[in-house]
C-alpha positions as CSV (number, residue, x, y, z in Angstrom):
1,M,89.3,120.6,99.9
2,S,89.9,123.1,102.7
3,N,87.5,125.5,104.3
4,S,89.0,128.4,102.4
5,V,87.6,129.7,99.1
6,P,87.7,126.9,96.5
7,L,90.2,127.4,93.7
8,I,89.1,126.6,90.2
9,Y,91.5,126.3,87.2
10,V,90.0,126.9,83.8
11,A,91.7,126.3,80.4
12,D,90.1,127.7,77.3
13,D,91.8,129.2,74.3
14,D,88.9,131.6,73.5
15,E,89.6,134.7,75.6
16,A,86.0,135.8,75.7
17,T,84.8,132.4,76.9
18,L,87.5,132.3,79.5
19,E,86.6,135.7,80.8
20,L,82.9,134.8,80.9
21,I,83.6,131.6,82.9
22,E,85.9,133.5,85.3
23,T,83.2,136.2,85.8
24,F,80.4,133.7,86.6
25,L,82.5,131.6,89.0
26,A,84.0,134.6,90.7
27,R,80.5,136.1,91.3
28,D,79.6,132.9,93.0
29,G,82.5,133.4,95.5
30,L,85.0,131.0,93.8
31,E,88.7,131.9,93.2
32,V,89.4,131.4,89.5
33,V,92.7,131.2,87.6
34,G,92.4,131.1,83.8
35,F,94.8,129.6,81.3
36,S,95.0,129.9,77.6
37,G,96.4,126.4,77.3
38,A,96.0,123.0,79.0
39,D,99.8,122.6,79.3
40,R,100.0,125.7,81.4
41,L,97.2,124.6,83.6
42,V,98.8,121.2,84.2
43,A,102.2,122.9,85.0
44,A,100.5,125.3,87.5
45,I,99.2,122.4,89.6
46,A,102.8,121.7,90.8
47,T,102.8,125.2,92.4
48,R,99.2,125.5,93.6
49,R,96.7,122.6,93.6
50,P,93.1,123.6,92.6
51,D,89.9,122.1,94.0
52,A,88.4,121.6,90.6
53,I,89.3,122.0,86.9
54,L,87.4,123.1,83.8
55,L,89.1,122.0,80.5
56,D,88.1,122.9,77.0
57,V,88.2,119.6,74.9
58,R,89.7,121.3,71.8
59,I,92.5,123.6,72.7
60,P,95.8,124.3,70.8
61,G,98.9,122.5,72.1
62,Q,98.1,119.8,74.6
63,S,94.4,119.0,74.1
64,G,91.9,119.0,76.9
65,L,91.6,115.2,76.5
66,D,95.4,114.7,76.7
67,A,95.6,117.0,79.7
68,L,92.7,115.0,81.4
69,K,94.6,111.8,80.7
70,T,97.8,113.2,82.2
71,L,96.0,114.4,85.3
72,K,94.2,111.1,85.9
73,E,97.5,109.2,85.6
74,S,99.2,111.4,88.1
75,S,99.1,112.0,91.9
76,N,96.4,114.6,91.1
77,A,93.9,112.1,89.8
78,D,91.4,113.0,92.6
79,I,90.9,116.6,91.3
80,P,87.5,116.7,89.7
81,V,87.5,117.8,86.1
82,L,84.6,119.2,84.1
83,M,85.0,119.2,80.3
84,L,83.9,122.1,78.1
85,T,83.0,121.3,74.5
86,G,81.6,123.4,71.6
87,D,81.5,120.8,68.9
88,G,79.1,118.3,70.6
89,R,81.0,115.3,69.2
90,F,79.6,112.3,71.2
91,D,82.8,110.3,70.8
92,R,84.8,113.0,72.6
93,I,82.3,113.3,75.4
94,V,82.4,109.5,75.9
95,Q,86.2,109.5,75.8
96,A,86.3,112.3,78.4
97,M,84.0,110.4,80.7
98,Q,86.1,107.2,80.2
99,L,89.2,109.1,81.1
100,G,87.7,110.2,84.4
101,A,85.9,113.5,83.7
102,K,83.1,114.2,86.2
103,G,80.9,115.7,83.4
104,Y,80.8,118.1,80.5
105,V,79.2,121.3,79.6
106,M,78.2,122.3,76.0
107,K,79.2,125.7,74.7
108,P,77.6,128.1,74.5
109,F,76.7,127.4,78.2
110,D,74.2,128.8,80.6
111,G,76.2,130.7,83.3
112,P,74.1,129.7,86.4
113,K,74.0,126.1,85.2
114,L,77.8,126.0,84.8
115,V,78.2,127.4,88.3
116,G,75.9,124.7,89.6
117,E,77.9,122.0,87.9
118,V,81.1,123.3,89.4
119,R,79.5,123.6,92.9
120,A,78.3,120.0,92.5
121,M,81.8,118.8,91.7
122,L,83.1,120.5,94.9
123,K,80.9,118.5,97.2
């Protein structure tokens, strides 16, 4: 990570959730780029590499878990990823951690706690 403002990519298909995450992170001085799909997020990495990624587990198209697997099998495996989940399925959480996620946040989430989790990933 450089000394510039950290860049965070976020993929969530729920527009309101995506806007809320973007607002909390931007207020904390982070640069945020939101995507409505995980496939778009993965494609964007080729153009501009983020410092961290937040991925919704269940998202139309390429799932968050599939995107995580793709990332961790690529040259971008070192980018820390935090998974977002609203269904609380323990098996998906375990799978995400086994695939290399740094952690997960349950939705609905507490904004300051989410910011804290992202900041911790950036260290």
